[in-house]
C-alpha angles and dihedrals in degrees: 000000000000092000095056091045092053091045092052091043090058092041094050090045091055090046089051092054090049092049094049092047103037106010090239140085118223116244091224090064094052091046091049091053091049094050093044090048092052091044091053094047094047092048090048092049091051094044093048093036088231112151092175090064090066092054091046090049092051090049091050091046091054093044093052090048090054093046093047091053092045091053092045099046089039085059093238096117133027120237094266093049092048091050091049091052089052092046091057094063095113092065091063100050107114138178091284145359094273095051091044091054090048091051091052092047092049093051094046091052091047090048093052092047094046089045092054094047094043092047091052093051092045092053090049088053091051092050091050092047098044103026095122090053096046104034093093090053092047092053091048092051092049088054093058117108098236092054092050089047092050092051092046094049092045091053090051090051091049090053088050087053090071087065102030111034095207092065096060100072090038091054093046091050092050091047091051091050092047093050094042095050097074090050092049092049092048092047090052093048102038106026105031102040116084135175108224137181109257090235090064094054118118135202110277097021112150117239113222090214140355115293122212117209112180107306093340126089119203108208125224105239141164094250092059126225119331127223092262092049091046091056091049093047093049090055090057119087100211123094117256127223111226131183117230116208129211111275100247103183091088085066088055090051093051092045093049093052089048090048093053093046101038106026095098094048094046093049091047090051093048095045091050087071095048 
């Protein structure tokens, strides 16, 4: 399996550079990973004379396709991230169906954890980089009633935690969310919104708000702008406000390294309870 791990390591690294630079992952890269993954698995099945490996690979392929679509349509991942998750299927194919399912579960958990930690650090970086631009918005958000209420309620719950242990972590979590919310809103408004020339728009860019061109209104939607909408927007002469998301492929890179290094230990730990 070392070959497929190194192949995916290089592929995810290239995808990460693309995501950081252009906020997109090229389709050719994901397709290359899929074809190389299938080539490796078929060659391995023939070399080891293991027919079951083909059936396990097909099952994993279908499972990753379903998961990628669930994450995409559930608005957890963008299209590029979902395709990359699907393209990684070969790394999760194990000796049988059960081990393959465990491999997938381990990676998904690692991806969600690394995504949360990475997202937090990335937002801290944006606050540090653009604080002068967003500080007014942060102060305004902290002055809103629902933020003050959230902080007040969380402090009451924390005090209650000295008497009922369960309340302490709940209060700390609520306080963290209440304090983080003004920063998140300001990041979205001041660091992730950009006015761009229509000629520089790309397929899949996210509109910050609906754009009216003549009698036609192009809606701001999760899927981003389509090819037809891109053509119409490029013909317009006014600048377009787009929303730039957090490049998420670095979380894939971190999770994949953790998966390669820790998979055996995590699976051994989980199976010890079964």
